[in-house]
Residue, then its C-alpha position, 0 to 999 in steps of 0.5 A: m694862929t700863934n707861931r708855935s701853933q702854925s709850925q705845928h699844924l705845918f708840921d703835922a701836914a708835912v708828916s702826913a705827907h711824908r708817911a704818904g710817900r709824897l716826899a716833895d710836898a713834905q719837903t717843902g712843909y718841913r721847910k716851911v716850919l723851919e722857916i717859922n722856927s729854926a731850932h725845930a729839931d724833928a722838922m730839921h731831922l725829918l727834911g734830912v729823912v727826906e733828903l736821904q730817901e731822895g738820894r741826897s745822903a750829904e744834905g741828909e747828913r747835913f740837916i740830921l747833924a743840925a737836929l742833933r746839935h738842938r736835941r741827942d736823940a736815939v731816932f736822929l742818931t740811928d738815922l745818921g748812922s744810916v746815912l753814914t752806912i750809905q756814905g760808906k763810913k761804917t766806923q762813924a755809923e756804928v758810933a752812932f747807932r751805939e750812942a743811940l743804944g746808950l740813949n734808949p737800950d731797948f730801941a728796936e730799929a737802932h739794934n737792928r741797923l747795928g746788926i745789918l752793919l755788923a753783918q755788912t762787916q762780916r761781924f756775924s756773932e756781934a750782928q746775931a746779938s743784935f737781931r736776937r735783941v731785936a726778935q725780943l723787943r718785937p716778936d711779931s717782926g719777921e725782919a728780924y728773924s730774917n735778918l737772924g737767919q741770914v747771919l746764922s747761915e753765914t756762920g754755917r748754923l745752918l739748922e738754927a737759920e732755918a728755924a728762924f726763916r720759917r719763923a719769919l714765914q710764919l709771921n709773913p708768909d707772903h715775903a718772897e725773900g723769906h721763901n728764897n732764904l729758906g731755900i738757900v738754907l735748905s739747898k745747903t743742907g742736902r734737902y734739895a726737893e724742899a729747897e726747890t719747893a721754896y724757890r718756886n713758893a718765892l716765885g709764886l708770890k713774885p714772878c720777876y724776882a730774878e735772885a729766885h729764878n737763879n737760885l732755882g736754875s742753879l739747883l736745877y743745873a746741880m740736879g742735872r736738870f738742864n732743860e729746865a735749869e737754863i730756862g730759870l737762868v735766861r729768865a732771871l738774865v732777862l729780868n736783870p741782865s747785869y746779873v753776874h751770878a746768873s751769867f756765870n751759871l749760865g755759863m757753866l750749864l752751857l759748858a756742861t752740854g758741851r755749847y762752848a761758843e756760847a758759854w765762854p763769854h758767860y763763863e768770863s762773868r765770874c771775874r765780876l764776881n772777885m768782890v764776893d768770891r776770893r776765887f776769882r780775885a784779880p791781881d793788883f797789876s799796873y799792866p792789863r789782863w790779856q784779851g787776845e791781842s797779839l802776843i809777838g814779842k810780849s810777856i804774860v803771866l798766869v795767875p791762880e784761879q779756883g782750885f789746883g785741879d784747875y790750874i793743871q787742867f788749863v796749863r795746857y795753853v801755854p805751849m799755844l801762847k808760846r806759839r802766838g809769839a809770847t817771849r816770856i811766860s811766867v806761871v803763878c802758883d802754890p809751891v805744891l804744884m811747881p814739880v808739876l807745872m815747871t815740866v810744861e813746855g813753854v813755862d819761863q818762869l815759875v813764882t809764888d805769891e810771895d816772890p817778887l814779879p818783874p813787870h810783864d805786858f799781860w796777865s791772865f786766868p788760866l780759864s779765861l784762856p780757852r775763850h780766846f783761843g775759841t775752844t770748842v769740845d772738837t778743838i780742845p787741845r789734846s796734846l797729851p801728856y803735857v805734864r811729866a813727873l821729874q826723874s828724881r822723884l820717879e827714882y825715889w818712889r820706885t824703891k817705895l812701891p810694891v814691885k809686883g803685881l797690879k798697882v791701882g792708887l785710889a784717892w776717895k777725898g778731896r779737900q773738905t774746903h771745897g763747895n760741893d765736897s759732901n757730895r763728890s768725896l767718900h766720907d768713909i773708905s769702907a764704901l770701898e770694901p767691894l773694891l779692895s776685897l778683889p785679890e791680886v791687886t795692891f791698892v795704893s793710897l794717894q791721899h795726902e791726909q786720910g783721916d784719923e778714922t781709916p787706919h783703924s778700918h777694915a777697908a783701910q788695912r788692904l791699903y798700901a798707905l804713902e800719906g805721910e810721905i806725899r809732900d806735893f803734886g810732884d810726889v803724886a805725879a811720880i807715883a801715879a806715873q808708875l801705877d797701872l790705874v788711878i781711881c779717885v773722886d772729882t779732885a785735882i788728882a783726876h787732872l794730874v793723872g789725865a795730864l800724864d795720859k795715865p788711866c784714870w776712872v773718876l767717880i762722879p757726883a749725881f748733885g753738882c757735876d762739875w761742868r768740865w765732865m759734861k753731861g751724861r758722858t762715861d769719856s772726857p774730851w779733855y782726857p780722851a784716852s785715859v780717863r773714864l767716868f762712873r757716874q752716881e745715879k743717886a745723890g748720896d748713894w755710891s753703892k750701885t756706883i761702886q758695883e760698876l766700878t768693881a765689876a769693871l776693875i774686875a774685867w781690867t785685871s782679867a784683860s791685864r793678865g790676858 
Protein backbone atom coordinates (compact mmCIF):
# COMPACT_ATOMS: atom_id res chain seq x y z
CA MET A 1 0.00 0.00 0.00
CA THR A 2 1.43 3.38 -0.99
CA ASN A 3 1.73 6.22 1.51
CA ARG A 4 -1.03 8.04 -0.36
CA SER A 5 -3.47 5.11 -0.20
CA GLN A 6 -2.49 4.33 3.40
CA SER A 7 -3.11 7.92 4.50
CA GLN A 8 -6.45 7.97 2.67
CA HIS A 9 -7.47 4.72 4.40
CA LEU A 10 -6.53 6.16 7.81
CA PHE A 11 -8.27 9.43 6.98
CA ASP A 12 -11.51 7.68 6.00
CA ALA A 13 -11.43 5.64 9.22
CA ALA A 14 -10.81 8.78 11.29
CA VAL A 15 -13.71 10.57 9.60
CA SER A 16 -15.99 7.59 10.34
CA ALA A 17 -14.94 7.67 14.00
CA HIS A 18 -15.49 11.43 14.07
CA ARG A 19 -19.01 11.11 12.66
CA ALA A 20 -19.77 8.40 15.24
CA GLY A 21 -18.72 10.73 18.04
CA ARG A 22 -15.58 8.78 18.94
CA LEU A 23 -13.43 11.87 19.23
CA ALA A 24 -10.36 10.21 20.78
CA ASP A 25 -10.22 7.66 17.95
CA ALA A 26 -10.72 10.40 15.37
CA GLN A 27 -7.94 12.49 16.91
CA THR A 28 -5.55 9.51 16.86
CA GLY A 29 -6.47 8.78 13.25
CA TYR A 30 -5.93 12.34 12.03
CA ARG A 31 -2.54 12.47 13.77
CA LYS A 32 -1.49 9.23 12.08
CA VAL A 33 -2.47 10.71 8.71
CA LEU A 34 -0.29 13.73 9.41
CA GLU A 35 2.62 11.51 10.40
CA ILE A 36 2.46 10.03 6.89
CA ASN A 37 1.53 13.24 5.06
CA SER A 38 2.27 16.40 7.01
CA ALA A 39 0.64 18.49 4.26
CA HIS A 40 -2.78 16.77 4.47
CA ALA A 41 -4.93 19.90 4.84
CA ASP A 42 -8.19 18.05 5.50
CA ALA A 43 -6.64 16.06 8.35
CA MET A 44 -5.23 19.27 9.86
CA HIS A 45 -8.61 20.95 9.57
CA LEU A 46 -10.58 18.11 11.13
CA LEU A 47 -8.01 17.62 13.89
CA GLY A 48 -8.60 21.29 14.68
CA VAL A 49 -12.36 20.64 14.76
CA VAL A 50 -11.83 17.76 17.22
CA GLU A 51 -9.69 20.00 19.44
CA LEU A 52 -12.47 22.58 19.35
CA GLN A 53 -15.09 19.97 20.25
CA GLU A 54 -12.92 18.89 23.18
CA GLY A 55 -12.84 22.48 24.46
CA ARG A 56 -9.28 23.28 23.39
CA SER A 57 -9.98 26.26 21.17
CA ALA A 58 -6.37 27.49 20.99
CA GLU A 59 -5.21 24.11 19.64
CA GLY A 60 -8.19 24.05 17.31
CA GLU A 61 -7.25 27.45 15.93
CA ARG A 62 -3.63 26.35 15.44
CA PHE A 63 -4.52 23.30 13.35
CA ILE A 64 -7.17 25.09 11.26
CA LEU A 65 -4.73 27.93 10.50
CA ALA A 66 -2.18 25.32 9.46
CA ALA A 67 -4.74 23.78 7.10
CA LEU A 68 -5.44 27.22 5.61
CA ARG A 69 -1.77 27.73 4.88
CA HIS A 70 -2.05 24.74 2.57
CA ARG A 71 -5.45 25.57 1.07
CA ARG A 72 -7.85 28.53 1.28
CA ASP A 73 -11.12 26.69 1.74
CA ALA A 74 -14.60 28.00 2.64
CA VAL A 75 -15.22 25.17 5.12
CA PHE A 76 -11.87 25.75 6.84
CA LEU A 77 -12.55 29.48 7.09
CA THR A 78 -16.03 28.90 8.47
CA ASP A 79 -14.69 26.65 11.22
CA LEU A 80 -11.94 29.18 11.93
CA GLY A 81 -14.67 31.80 12.35
CA SER A 82 -16.39 29.54 14.88
CA VAL A 83 -13.15 29.13 16.87
CA LEU A 84 -12.59 32.88 16.88
CA THR A 85 -16.19 33.48 17.97
CA ILE A 86 -15.72 31.15 20.94
CA GLN A 87 -12.53 33.01 21.84
CA GLY A 88 -14.38 36.33 21.76
CA LYS A 89 -12.46 37.56 18.71
CA LYS A 90 -15.63 38.61 16.95
CA THR A 91 -14.15 41.06 14.46
CA GLN A 92 -11.66 38.45 13.24
CA ALA A 93 -14.42 35.84 13.17
CA GLU A 94 -16.55 38.03 10.93
CA VAL A 95 -13.61 38.48 8.55
CA ALA A 96 -13.21 34.69 8.36
CA PHE A 97 -16.91 34.10 7.66
CA ARG A 98 -17.00 36.78 4.98
CA GLU A 99 -13.86 35.40 3.31
CA ALA A 100 -15.52 31.97 3.28
CA LEU A 101 -18.53 33.48 1.53
CA GLY A 102 -16.24 35.23 -0.92
CA LEU A 103 -14.94 31.79 -1.90
CA ASN A 104 -18.38 30.18 -1.91
CA PRO A 105 -21.34 32.63 -1.84
CA ASP A 106 -23.81 29.75 -1.59
CA PHE A 107 -22.23 28.10 1.46
CA ALA A 108 -25.25 27.99 3.79
CA GLU A 109 -23.31 27.13 6.95
CA ALA A 110 -21.10 30.20 6.58
CA HIS A 111 -24.21 32.39 6.21
CA ASN A 112 -25.70 30.69 9.28
CA ARG A 113 -22.69 31.16 11.53
CA LEU A 114 -22.20 34.73 10.34
CA GLY A 115 -25.85 35.39 11.17
CA ILE A 116 -25.37 33.99 14.67
CA LEU A 117 -22.32 36.22 15.18
CA LEU A 118 -24.17 39.29 13.90
CA ALA A 119 -27.08 38.56 16.24
CA GLN A 120 -24.66 38.25 19.18
CA THR A 121 -23.31 41.71 18.36
CA GLN A 122 -26.82 43.22 18.13
CA ARG A 123 -26.62 43.72 14.35
CA PHE A 124 -30.04 42.23 13.86
CA SER A 125 -30.84 43.59 10.39
CA GLU A 126 -27.66 42.08 8.96
CA ALA A 127 -28.27 38.84 10.86
CA GLN A 128 -31.77 38.69 9.43
CA ALA A 129 -30.36 38.92 5.89
CA SER A 130 -27.96 36.07 6.65
CA PHE A 131 -30.68 33.80 7.99
CA ARG A 132 -33.00 34.59 5.07
CA ARG A 133 -30.21 33.51 2.75
CA VAL A 134 -29.79 30.26 4.72
CA ALA A 135 -33.53 29.62 4.36
CA GLN A 136 -33.24 30.15 0.59
CA LEU A 137 -30.32 27.74 0.34
CA ARG A 138 -31.80 25.22 2.77
CA PRO A 139 -35.59 25.57 2.52
CA ASP A 140 -36.02 22.43 4.63
CA SER A 141 -33.86 23.75 7.50
CA GLY A 142 -35.88 24.32 10.65
CA GLU A 143 -32.79 25.87 12.26
CA ALA A 144 -32.69 28.60 9.62
CA TYR A 145 -36.29 29.64 10.29
CA SER A 146 -35.79 29.37 14.05
CA ASN A 147 -32.75 31.67 13.93
CA LEU A 148 -34.63 34.05 11.64
CA GLY A 149 -37.53 34.11 14.07
CA GLN A 150 -35.25 35.04 16.95
CA VAL A 151 -33.72 38.07 15.22
CA LEU A 152 -37.15 39.20 14.01
CA SER A 153 -38.40 38.95 17.59
CA GLU A 154 -35.44 41.01 18.84
CA THR A 155 -36.32 43.81 16.41
CA GLY A 156 -39.99 43.81 17.37
CA ARG A 157 -41.26 42.25 14.15
CA LEU A 158 -43.34 39.83 16.13
CA LEU A 159 -45.84 38.64 13.52
CA GLU A 160 -43.02 37.84 11.10
CA ALA A 161 -41.17 36.11 13.93
CA GLU A 162 -44.25 34.03 14.69
CA ALA A 163 -44.49 32.98 11.04
CA ALA A 164 -40.82 31.98 11.03
CA PHE A 165 -41.17 29.94 14.22
CA ARG A 166 -44.30 28.21 12.90
CA ARG A 167 -42.45 27.32 9.69
CA ALA A 168 -39.57 25.94 11.78
CA LEU A 169 -42.03 23.78 13.72
CA GLN A 170 -43.64 22.52 10.51
CA LEU A 171 -40.21 21.29 9.48
CA ASN A 172 -39.33 19.97 12.94
CA PRO A 173 -42.45 19.58 15.12
CA ASP A 174 -40.50 17.81 17.87
CA HIS A 175 -38.13 20.74 18.46
CA ALA A 176 -38.82 21.79 22.05
CA GLU A 177 -36.82 25.00 21.70
CA GLY A 178 -38.99 25.99 18.74
CA HIS A 179 -42.17 25.67 20.80
CA ASN A 180 -40.54 27.70 23.58
CA ASN A 181 -39.52 30.45 21.15
CA LEU A 182 -43.04 30.54 19.72
CA GLY A 183 -44.40 30.89 23.25
CA ILE A 184 -42.18 33.92 23.87
CA VAL A 185 -43.48 35.69 20.76
CA LEU A 186 -47.11 34.82 21.50
CA SER A 187 -46.72 36.20 25.01
CA LYS A 188 -45.25 39.44 23.65
CA THR A 189 -48.26 39.83 21.33
CA GLY A 190 -50.71 39.35 24.20
CA ARG A 191 -51.93 35.89 23.16
CA TYR A 192 -51.37 34.41 26.57
CA ALA A 193 -53.45 31.24 26.29
CA GLU A 194 -51.65 30.30 23.07
CA ALA A 195 -48.31 31.08 24.71
CA GLU A 196 -49.16 28.78 27.60
CA THR A 197 -49.96 25.99 25.13
CA ALA A 198 -46.65 26.53 23.34
CA TYR A 199 -44.65 26.34 26.58
CA ARG A 200 -46.52 23.20 27.63
CA ASN A 201 -45.80 21.67 24.22
CA ALA A 202 -42.10 22.38 24.78
CA LEU A 203 -42.22 20.70 28.19
CA GLY A 204 -44.11 17.74 26.79
CA LEU A 205 -41.20 17.15 24.44
CA LYS A 206 -38.49 18.04 26.96
CA PRO A 207 -39.71 17.75 30.59
CA CYS A 208 -36.37 18.89 32.03
CA TYR A 209 -36.28 22.11 29.97
CA ALA A 210 -35.50 24.74 32.60
CA GLU A 211 -36.04 27.74 30.32
CA ALA A 212 -39.54 26.59 29.35
CA HIS A 213 -40.42 25.98 33.02
CA ASN A 214 -39.26 29.53 33.79
CA ASN A 215 -41.13 31.06 30.87
CA LEU A 216 -44.32 29.19 31.74
CA GLY A 217 -43.95 30.13 35.40
CA SER A 218 -43.36 33.78 34.54
CA LEU A 219 -46.43 33.80 32.26
CA LEU A 220 -48.65 32.16 34.88
CA TYR A 221 -47.42 34.65 37.49
CA ALA A 222 -48.34 37.55 35.19
CA MET A 223 -51.76 35.92 34.66
CA GLY A 224 -52.28 35.79 38.44
CA ARG A 225 -52.08 31.99 38.71
CA PHE A 226 -49.59 32.10 41.56
CA ASN A 227 -49.62 28.49 42.77
CA GLU A 228 -49.01 27.05 39.30
CA ALA A 229 -46.42 29.71 38.61
CA GLU A 230 -44.47 28.90 41.75
CA ILE A 231 -44.34 25.21 40.83
CA GLY A 232 -42.85 26.06 37.43
CA LEU A 233 -40.28 28.53 38.75
CA VAL A 234 -39.15 26.20 41.53
CA ARG A 235 -38.84 23.39 38.99
CA ALA A 236 -36.65 25.60 36.79
CA LEU A 237 -34.35 26.25 39.75
CA VAL A 238 -34.20 22.57 40.67
CA LEU A 239 -33.07 21.82 37.13
CA ASN A 240 -30.67 24.77 37.07
CA PRO A 241 -29.88 26.20 40.54
CA SER A 242 -27.87 29.05 39.00
CA TYR A 243 -30.73 30.16 36.72
CA VAL A 244 -30.81 33.88 37.48
CA HIS A 245 -34.00 34.75 35.57
CA ALA A 246 -35.96 32.02 37.36
CA SER A 247 -34.67 33.15 40.76
CA PHE A 248 -35.62 36.77 40.02
CA ASN A 249 -39.08 35.75 38.82
CA LEU A 250 -39.60 33.62 41.92
CA GLY A 251 -38.53 36.57 44.05
CA MET A 252 -41.21 38.79 42.52
CA LEU A 253 -43.85 36.09 42.99
CA LEU A 254 -42.93 35.65 46.65
CA LEU A 255 -43.09 39.41 47.19
CA ALA A 256 -46.50 39.55 45.52
CA THR A 257 -47.77 36.90 47.95
CA GLY A 258 -46.33 38.67 50.99
CA ARG A 259 -43.53 36.19 51.72
CA TYR A 260 -40.89 38.88 52.00
CA ALA A 261 -38.30 36.97 54.07
CA GLU A 262 -38.16 34.22 51.43
CA ALA A 263 -38.35 36.71 48.59
CA TRP A 264 -35.54 39.21 49.12
CA PRO A 265 -32.61 36.80 48.47
CA HIS A 266 -34.24 35.73 45.20
CA TYR A 267 -35.07 39.33 44.28
CA GLU A 268 -31.39 40.21 44.74
CA SER A 269 -30.56 37.92 41.84
CA ARG A 270 -31.69 40.75 39.53
CA CYS A 271 -28.24 42.24 40.08
CA ARG A 272 -26.73 39.28 38.24
CA LEU A 273 -28.79 40.24 35.18
CA ASN A 274 -26.70 43.36 34.67
CA MET A 275 -25.14 42.04 31.46
CA VAL A 276 -28.51 41.55 29.74
CA ASP A 277 -30.74 44.14 31.42
CA ARG A 278 -29.53 47.72 31.69
CA ARG A 279 -32.00 48.40 34.53
CA PHE A 280 -29.70 46.49 36.87
CA ARG A 281 -26.32 47.63 35.59
CA ALA A 282 -23.88 48.05 38.47
CA PRO A 283 -21.81 51.25 38.67
CA ASP A 284 -18.08 51.12 38.08
CA PHE A 285 -17.03 52.17 41.58
CA SER A 286 -13.80 51.23 43.33
CA TYR A 287 -15.61 50.84 46.65
CA PRO A 288 -17.86 47.90 47.59
CA ARG A 289 -21.57 47.40 47.44
CA TRP A 290 -23.20 47.62 50.87
CA GLN A 291 -24.20 44.22 52.24
CA GLY A 292 -25.53 45.30 55.63
CA GLU A 293 -22.21 46.13 57.32
CA SER A 294 -21.92 48.76 60.05
CA LEU A 295 -22.41 52.28 58.73
CA ILE A 296 -21.14 54.11 61.80
CA GLY A 297 -18.91 56.89 60.52
CA LYS A 298 -19.31 55.69 56.94
CA SER A 299 -20.63 57.21 53.72
CA ILE A 300 -22.94 55.52 51.23
CA VAL A 301 -24.31 56.44 47.81
CA LEU A 302 -27.57 55.18 46.31
CA VAL A 303 -27.57 54.63 42.55
CA PRO A 304 -30.65 54.39 40.32
CA GLU A 305 -32.19 51.17 39.09
CA GLN A 306 -35.40 50.35 37.26
CA GLY A 307 -37.88 53.25 37.08
CA PHE A 308 -38.64 56.59 38.72
CA GLY A 309 -41.40 55.08 40.84
CA ASP A 310 -39.00 52.53 42.28
CA TYR A 311 -36.68 55.27 43.50
CA ILE A 312 -39.54 57.23 45.03
CA GLN A 313 -40.89 54.15 46.80
CA PHE A 314 -37.59 53.02 48.31
CA VAL A 315 -35.96 56.32 49.17
CA ARG A 316 -37.98 55.96 52.40
CA TYR A 317 -35.04 53.89 53.68
CA VAL A 318 -32.63 56.85 53.70
CA PRO A 319 -33.55 57.98 57.26
CA MET A 320 -32.95 54.39 58.40
CA LEU A 321 -29.45 54.50 56.90
CA LYS A 322 -28.84 57.66 58.92
CA ARG A 323 -30.00 55.92 62.07
CA ARG A 324 -27.51 53.14 61.30
CA GLY A 325 -24.78 55.75 61.66
CA ALA A 326 -24.11 56.86 58.07
CA THR A 327 -22.43 60.27 58.15
CA ARG A 328 -22.98 61.10 54.48
CA ILE A 329 -25.67 59.79 52.15
CA SER A 330 -25.55 60.72 48.49
CA VAL A 331 -28.22 59.97 45.92
CA VAL A 332 -27.54 59.70 42.20
CA CYS A 333 -30.72 60.38 40.23
CA ASP A 334 -32.25 61.80 37.09
CA PRO A 335 -32.70 65.60 37.25
CA VAL A 336 -36.50 65.21 37.02
CA LEU A 337 -36.46 63.54 40.46
CA MET A 338 -34.22 66.04 42.22
CA PRO A 339 -36.93 68.47 43.43
CA VAL A 340 -38.63 65.54 45.18
CA LEU A 341 -35.66 63.59 46.53
CA MET A 342 -34.03 66.71 47.97
CA THR A 343 -36.88 66.85 50.49
CA VAL A 344 -36.15 63.39 51.93
CA GLU A 345 -34.79 63.41 55.48
CA GLY A 346 -31.17 62.27 55.55
CA VAL A 347 -30.18 63.01 51.95
CA ASP A 348 -26.92 64.98 52.10
CA GLN A 349 -26.11 65.25 48.40
CA LEU A 350 -27.95 64.85 45.10
CA VAL A 351 -26.02 64.31 41.88
CA THR A 352 -26.80 63.25 38.33
CA ASP A 353 -24.97 60.58 36.34
CA GLU A 354 -23.00 63.37 34.68
CA ASP A 355 -21.81 65.03 37.89
CA PRO A 356 -18.49 64.21 39.58
CA LEU A 357 -19.01 61.98 42.61
CA PRO A 358 -16.50 61.88 45.47
CA PRO A 359 -15.50 58.45 46.80
CA HIS A 360 -17.76 56.77 49.35
CA ASP A 361 -17.34 53.79 51.63
CA PHE A 362 -20.27 51.90 50.09
CA TRP A 363 -22.85 52.02 47.31
CA SER A 364 -26.27 50.37 47.06
CA PHE A 365 -29.27 49.96 44.83
CA PRO A 366 -32.36 51.36 46.59
CA LEU A 367 -34.34 48.14 46.09
CA SER A 368 -31.65 46.16 47.94
CA LEU A 369 -32.23 48.10 51.16
CA PRO A 370 -35.35 46.17 52.30
CA ARG A 371 -33.36 42.95 52.40
CA HIS A 372 -30.62 44.45 54.57
CA PHE A 373 -33.21 45.90 56.95
CA GLY A 374 -35.10 42.59 57.11
CA THR A 375 -38.32 44.15 55.86
CA THR A 376 -41.51 42.10 56.10
CA VAL A 377 -45.05 43.19 55.22
CA ASP A 378 -45.52 44.10 58.89
CA THR A 379 -42.29 46.10 59.19
CA ILE A 380 -42.43 48.22 56.03
CA PRO A 381 -41.27 51.76 57.00
CA ARG A 382 -44.48 53.77 57.18
CA SER A 383 -43.32 57.18 58.28
CA LEU A 384 -45.44 59.13 55.82
CA PRO A 385 -45.17 61.54 54.15
CA TYR A 386 -41.45 61.17 53.50
CA VAL A 387 -41.34 63.57 50.54
CA ARG A 388 -42.94 66.99 50.20
CA ALA A 389 -43.55 69.65 47.59
CA LEU A 390 -41.21 72.64 47.53
CA GLN A 391 -42.80 75.86 48.76
CA SER A 392 -41.81 77.80 45.64
CA ARG A 393 -43.50 75.19 43.45
CA LEU A 394 -46.62 75.19 45.62
CA GLU A 395 -46.94 78.94 45.27
CA TYR A 396 -46.43 78.82 41.51
CA TRP A 397 -49.04 76.13 40.90
CA ARG A 398 -51.54 77.63 43.32
CA THR A 399 -52.07 80.41 40.77
CA LYS A 400 -52.55 77.89 37.95
CA LEU A 401 -55.12 75.57 39.50
CA PRO A 402 -58.87 76.05 39.88
CA VAL A 403 -59.80 77.65 43.19
CA LYS A 404 -63.23 76.15 43.88
CA GLY A 405 -64.71 72.67 43.86
CA LEU A 406 -63.27 69.19 44.11
CA LYS A 407 -60.10 68.74 42.12
CA VAL A 408 -59.07 65.26 40.94
CA GLY A 409 -55.77 64.60 39.18
CA LEU A 410 -55.63 62.08 36.33
CA ALA A 411 -52.74 60.12 34.82
CA TRP A 412 -53.92 57.45 32.41
CA LYS A 413 -50.65 56.58 30.66
CA GLY A 414 -47.17 55.57 31.70
CA ARG A 415 -43.99 55.62 29.68
CA GLN A 416 -44.32 53.52 26.54
CA THR A 417 -40.87 52.00 27.12
CA HIS A 418 -42.17 50.17 30.20
CA GLY A 419 -42.30 46.42 29.59
CA ASN A 420 -45.96 46.10 30.61
CA ASP A 421 -47.20 49.44 29.31
CA SER A 422 -49.63 47.87 26.84
CA ASN A 423 -51.46 46.33 29.81
CA ARG A 424 -51.14 49.01 32.49
CA SER A 425 -51.94 52.14 30.46
CA LEU A 426 -55.22 53.43 29.06
CA HIS A 427 -54.25 54.27 25.51
CA ASP A 428 -57.50 56.10 24.76
CA ILE A 429 -58.76 58.64 27.26
CA SER A 430 -62.31 58.04 26.03
CA ALA A 431 -62.27 54.92 28.25
CA LEU A 432 -62.60 57.36 31.16
CA GLU A 433 -65.73 58.99 29.72
CA PRO A 434 -68.03 57.70 32.53
CA LEU A 435 -65.69 59.20 35.10
CA LEU A 436 -65.14 62.48 33.28
CA SER A 437 -68.87 63.02 32.86
CA LEU A 438 -69.35 63.47 36.62
CA PRO A 439 -70.46 67.01 37.50
CA GLU A 440 -68.95 69.23 40.17
CA VAL A 441 -65.48 67.73 39.75
CA THR A 442 -62.56 69.38 37.98
CA PHE A 443 -60.26 66.79 36.46
CA VAL A 444 -56.65 67.97 36.23
CA SER A 445 -54.31 66.22 33.80
CA LEU A 446 -51.02 65.13 35.35
CA GLN A 447 -49.72 63.71 32.08
CA HIS A 448 -46.36 65.07 31.05
CA GLU A 449 -47.43 64.43 27.46
CA GLN A 450 -51.04 63.59 26.65
CA GLY A 451 -50.52 62.50 23.06
CA ASP A 452 -51.76 64.05 19.83
CA GLU A 453 -55.16 62.40 19.92
CA THR A 454 -56.39 63.58 23.30
CA PRO A 455 -57.02 67.33 22.79
CA HIS A 456 -59.54 66.54 20.06
CA SER A 457 -61.54 63.91 21.95
CA HIS A 458 -64.77 64.69 23.77
CA ALA A 459 -63.37 63.23 26.98
CA ALA A 460 -60.33 65.51 26.82
CA GLN A 461 -62.55 68.57 26.78
CA ARG A 462 -63.37 67.87 30.46
CA LEU A 463 -59.69 68.00 31.40
CA TYR A 464 -57.93 70.92 32.96
CA ALA A 465 -54.75 70.45 30.94
CA LEU A 466 -51.33 71.39 32.30
CA GLU A 467 -49.09 69.07 30.32
CA GLY A 468 -47.22 71.81 28.52
CA GLU A 469 -46.02 73.32 31.80
CA ILE A 470 -45.14 70.24 33.86
CA ARG A 471 -41.35 70.00 33.86
CA ASP A 472 -40.50 67.36 36.44
CA PHE A 473 -41.74 65.44 39.47
CA GLY A 474 -41.34 68.56 41.59
CA ASP A 475 -44.17 70.13 39.59
CA VAL A 476 -46.29 66.98 39.85
CA ALA A 477 -45.74 66.93 43.63
CA ALA A 478 -46.77 70.58 43.96
CA ILE A 479 -49.91 70.03 41.88
CA ALA A 480 -50.87 66.78 43.63
CA ALA A 481 -50.40 68.38 47.05
CA GLN A 482 -53.18 70.85 46.16
CA LEU A 483 -55.64 68.30 44.77
CA ASP A 484 -58.29 66.40 46.66
CA LEU A 485 -57.56 63.09 44.98
CA VAL A 486 -55.34 61.58 42.28
CA ILE A 487 -56.48 58.73 40.02
CA CYS A 488 -53.80 57.06 37.95
CA VAL A 489 -52.58 53.88 36.34
CA ASP A 490 -49.60 52.02 37.81
CA THR A 491 -46.92 54.58 37.13
CA ALA A 492 -44.43 56.68 39.11
CA ILE A 493 -47.17 59.19 39.94
CA ALA A 494 -48.84 56.57 42.15
CA HIS A 495 -45.68 56.28 44.24
CA LEU A 496 -45.15 60.03 44.35
CA VAL A 497 -48.68 60.71 45.58
CA GLY A 498 -48.43 57.81 48.03
CA ALA A 499 -45.13 59.16 49.36
CA LEU A 500 -46.84 62.55 49.82
CA ASP A 501 -49.52 60.65 51.78
CA LYS A 502 -52.24 62.14 49.59
CA PRO A 503 -55.33 60.16 48.51
CA CYS A 504 -54.54 58.13 45.41
CA TRP A 505 -56.60 55.55 43.52
CA VAL A 506 -54.60 53.26 41.28
CA LEU A 507 -55.85 51.17 38.36
CA ILE A 508 -54.13 47.78 38.49
CA PRO A 509 -53.93 45.60 35.34
CA ALA A 510 -55.07 41.98 35.37
CA PHE A 511 -51.97 40.88 33.44
CA GLY A 512 -48.54 41.71 34.78
CA CYS A 513 -49.60 43.28 38.08
CA ASP A 514 -46.44 44.58 39.73
CA TRP A 515 -45.37 42.67 42.85
CA ARG A 516 -45.56 45.74 45.10
CA TRP A 517 -49.36 45.93 44.76
CA MET A 518 -49.51 42.33 45.98
CA LYS A 519 -52.04 39.61 45.34
CA GLY A 520 -55.72 40.52 45.52
CA ARG A 521 -55.45 43.53 47.85
CA THR A 522 -57.41 46.75 47.53
CA ASP A 523 -54.98 48.62 49.77
CA SER A 524 -51.19 48.92 49.88
CA PRO A 525 -49.03 48.23 52.94
CA TRP A 526 -46.49 50.64 51.44
CA TYR A 527 -49.02 53.52 51.50
CA PRO A 528 -51.64 52.26 53.98
CA ALA A 529 -53.57 55.47 54.61
CA SER A 530 -53.65 56.94 51.13
CA VAL A 531 -53.67 54.37 48.32
CA ARG A 532 -56.70 52.41 47.14
CA LEU A 533 -56.44 49.83 44.37
CA PHE A 534 -58.98 49.15 41.63
CA ARG A 535 -58.17 45.86 39.94
CA GLN A 536 -58.98 44.98 36.36
CA GLU A 537 -60.87 41.68 36.11
CA LYS A 538 -60.02 40.78 32.52
CA ALA A 539 -56.86 41.72 30.65
CA GLY A 540 -57.54 44.32 27.98
CA ASP A 541 -60.96 45.33 29.34
CA TRP A 542 -61.06 48.29 31.73
CA SER A 543 -64.81 48.95 31.40
CA LYS A 544 -65.95 47.26 34.62
CA THR A 545 -63.03 48.69 36.59
CA ILE A 546 -63.88 52.20 35.42
CA GLN A 547 -67.53 51.63 36.38
CA GLU A 548 -66.40 50.70 39.89
CA LEU A 549 -64.07 53.68 39.97
CA THR A 550 -66.86 56.01 38.88
CA ALA A 551 -69.24 54.67 41.52
CA ALA A 552 -66.54 55.08 44.16
CA LEU A 553 -65.90 58.67 43.08
CA ILE A 554 -69.61 59.47 43.25
CA ALA A 555 -69.70 58.13 46.81
CA TRP A 556 -66.49 59.97 47.69
CA THR A 557 -67.73 63.32 46.36
CA SER A 558 -71.02 62.90 48.23
CA ALA A 559 -69.13 62.22 51.44
CA SER A 560 -66.88 65.22 50.82
CA ARG A 561 -69.88 67.51 50.38
CA GLY A 562 -71.62 66.06 53.40
